[in-house]
N, C-alpha and C positions, 0 to 999 in steps of 0.2 A: 328505441326507447322502451323503458319498462317502468311502470308506476302503479301505485294503488290509488283509487279514487273513490270518494264517497260523497253522495249528495242527498240532501233532504230539505224539504220545505214544509212548514207548518202554518196553519191559520192563526194560531195563538187565540186571543180573546176577540178578534175581529170577526165581522160577519162574513168576510170573504178573504181569500188569499190573493193579494195583488203582486206578490213576488214571483219571479221566474228565474230558474236555474238551468244552465245548459253547458254542455261541453262537446267538443268534436275533435277528432284527431286523424291525422294522416300517418304515413310511415315515419315521417321526420319531424312533425310539428304537432303541437297540442294547443287548443284554445279552451279556456274556461271563462265563464261569466256569470254574474249575478245581477239581476235588474230588480229594482224595488219601485213598483208603481206608486206614485205619490197620491195619497188619499185625500189631500187637501184640494185636489182638482178632479173633475169628473173623469171616469174611465181610466184610472191609473193602470189597471190590469191590461188594457189595450196597449198602452205605451210600452209596458214591460214586455208583453208578448211580441210586439213588433220588433223591439230592440233585440231581444234574444234570437228571434228567427232570422232577422236581417243580418246580424253579425255572424251567426253560425253559417248561414248560406254564403256570405261573402268569403268566409274562411274556406269552405268547401271548394269554391271556385279558384281561390288563389293558391292554396297549399297543395301543389301537385309535383312532388310531395312536400315541398318546403316553401316558405315565404322568402321573397327576395329581401325584404326589409320589415321585420316584425314590428318595430316601433311605428313606422309609417303606416303599416296596415292598421294598427290599433287606432291611431289618430284619425285616419280616413274612415274606418268602419264606424266608430262612434259618432263622428260628425255626420256621416251619411245616414245613419240610423235616426239621428235627430231630425233630419229633413224628411225621412220616410214617415215618421210619426206625424209631422205637420201635414205632409201630403195626404196621408190617410184621413186625417181630420177634415181637410178641405174636401176630399172626394166624398166623404160620408156626410158632409153638411153638419158637422159637430160645431156647436157655438164656441167652443174653446178647445184648443189642442190638449190632449192628455200628456202627462209628464211622468218621467221615471228617472231615478238615479241609476247608475251603472258602473260596475267595475269589471274589467276584463284582463286576462293574462294570456300571454303566449309563452310556451316553452319550446325551444328549438336549439339544437347544438349544446345541450346541457345548460342552457342559459334561459333565464326567465326575464321577461319585461312585462310591465303592466300599465294600464291606463284607467282613469276613473273620472266621473263627473258626479258630484253630489257627495253623499255620506255612506254609500256602500263601500265596504273596506276590504283590503287585502293585508294579511299578515304573512311575513316570511319568518318561519320558525326553524331554529336549529338547536338541538339539545335542550329543548324547552324554553329557550330564550327568544325574544322578538328581535330579529336582526333588522327588520324594516317593516313599516306599515304606511299605508296611505294616509294623507292628511285631509280631513273632511272639508268640503266646501260648505261651511255652515257658519251661522252667526256665533254659535257657541264656541267653535274652534277659534274664531277671531278673538273672542273674549279671553280664551285660554292663552292665545299667542301674545296678547297685550297685557297679560297678568291681572285681568279684572276678575277672573274667577279661577278656582283651582280645578285641576283636571278631574279630581274625584267628585266634583260637584256638577259635572256636565250632564250626567244621566237624568238628574232631577230638575234641570233648569227649565223654566216654562217656555223658553224660546228654542228648545232643542230641535224642533222640526223646521226651523227657518233655514232653507237651503238656497244658495245663490248660484248654483250651477246644476243643470239637469238636461236631459234630452226631452225635446218637445216644447220648450218655452219660446217666448217671442224672440229672444236673442240667441245667437249661437252659443253652445255650451263652452265653458272652460274645461278642456280636457288635459289633465296633468299626466305626463308620461314619465316613467322611471327610466333609468339607464339599464342596460343589460346586467343581470346579476348571475354569476356562475353558481350553479346548484351543486351541493355535495350530496353524496348518498345519504338517504334518510332525512333530508330536508323536507319540511312540510310547508305547503302554501294553503292558506285558509282564505277563501273569499266569502263574505257574508253580508247580510243586510243588518240594519241597526237593531232589529229585533233580537239579535244575538249579542252584539258587542255593547249595546246599551246597558243591560243588566250585568254583564260580565267584563272584567278587565282583560287586557291582553295577557297579563301574567297568569290569570286563571286558565285562559285558553291554552297558553303554551305549556303550562304544567300538566294539564290533563292529557295533551297530545303526547308528551314525554312519557307519562306513566302508563298510558293505555293504548296508544296508537289511534289512528283516526277512526277505525271501524267501531271501536267501543267508545272512544272519547266523544265523538260528535253527538251521538244520541243522548249521552249523559249531559253534555253541555246544553243541548236544547232543552232537556228536561229541567235543568237548573235555571236557565234563563226564564222559562215559563213560570217556574215556581216563584222566582224573585219578582217578576213583573206583575204577577197576579192578574187582576181584572183589567189592568192597563196593558197587557201583553200585546205587542204588535205582531204582525206576520214575522216569522223568523226563518231564514234560509241560510244554508251553508253548502259550499262546495269545497271539499278538502282533498288535497293531493299529497301523497308521500312519494318522493322521487327515488327511483332505483337506478337511474342512469342507463347504462347500456349493459347491464348484467346479462350474461348469456343464459343462466339457469332460470327457467320459467317457473314461477310460483303460482299455485292454483288461484289465489285471490288477487292476482296482479294482471294488468293489461300489458301485453308486449306487442310491438308494432313491426318488428323486423321482417315478418313474413307477409306484410300487406303489400299489394300491388302499388306501384308509385303513384298512380293517378286516383287511387281510391281514398275515401274518408269515411270514418265511422261516427255516426251521430246517434247516441241513445235517444229513444223516444222522449218527447217532452209532453207534459200535460198542459194543454192550452187553457184549462180551468173553465171559466164561465162561458155561456153561450155567446156572449158578446166577443170574448177573446177568440173563440173558435171561428167566429165570422171574420175576424181580422187575420186569420191564418192565410198566408199568401202562397200561391203556387210558384213553382220555379220560374215560369214565364212571367208572372206578375213581379217577382223580385227582380228578374233581369231587366224588365221594362222600367221598374222603379229606379234601379241603379242608373240606367242610362239617362232618365229624366233628371234625377238629382244631380248627376255629374254635369249635365248640360247647363242646368240652372246655376250651379256653383261656378262654372266657367264664365257664364254671362255676368255674374256678380263681380268676379275678379276683373273682367275686361272693363266693366263700367267704372271701377275704381281707379283704373290706370289711365 
C-alpha cells in the first residue's frame, strides 16, 4: 500500500480539546479513526481517548498483516470500545459514563469500508466530488430526512448537538457500516468531527482537496472553519488520506508498507491531552484483560437472550 496521510486536531474556542485522532497500519491494512468526546456529558475526552486507543490496539492484534473481515472488525471494535468506556467509568467510580462519537475506516485490498456512531463524518472524494458520506445519527439529520428543515439550515439549528447514537451511553450504540468501496488512485478519504463539517459544506471540502491536495487543503479548511464559527467554534479534527494504491515508486511524502514485516504495525504517537485522559491510557495488558472481560460479558448477554 502507498498513501499520503495528514492529521490535525484543534481546540477551537473551547477550553479543552475532547477530540482524538488516530491511525495505524500493517503491511496490508490501514485503520483510521476520529472520536469526538461529547461535551454535554462529563469527561468526554476520556471516552474519546479510550475509544481511540482501544480500537487501534485491537487493530494491531488482528491485522497480522491483514484482517480476515474488515467490516466485522469495525462492528466489533466500536461495540467493544463502547463497553470499555462503561467499564472504565465503573472501575473509576464515575457517576456517569463519558460518551463519544466515532468514525473509523479500514483500507485493505484497495478497498475501503467504514463505520460510525454519532455525527463524526467520513467523506469519500474523487476529482473533487463527494462519492459517499456517512449519515449523522442526530435529530437534525432526521429533520432533514423528513423534509422539515433544509440541509443548509442544519449548522445553525439549535438542536444540532442532539445525538442518538454514541459510545458510552446506557444503551448499545447503533453502528452503521458501509459496504466495501474500491478506491481509485488519488481518491481521498476525509474523517472529521463536526467542528469542521458544521461550518463547511462537503462541496467546499471536496473543492479544496481537488485544488490543493490534502497537505495544503486541510490546514486551510481548518482555518476557514474556525473563522466562520468564531466564538462558537467547537473542537475540530481531521484525518485525511489520499490513496496511491500499490504504486511501486516511493514518493518522499507518502507512506509505503511493502517492506514492513508481516506481523508488525505502525502507530504514530497520539497526544492523550489532559491529565485525566493520560490517567485513562491503558497498558497492553490492561487492554487485553479488558477485551477478554468485555467479550465474556457480551457472550453472557447473548446467552441470556436465547
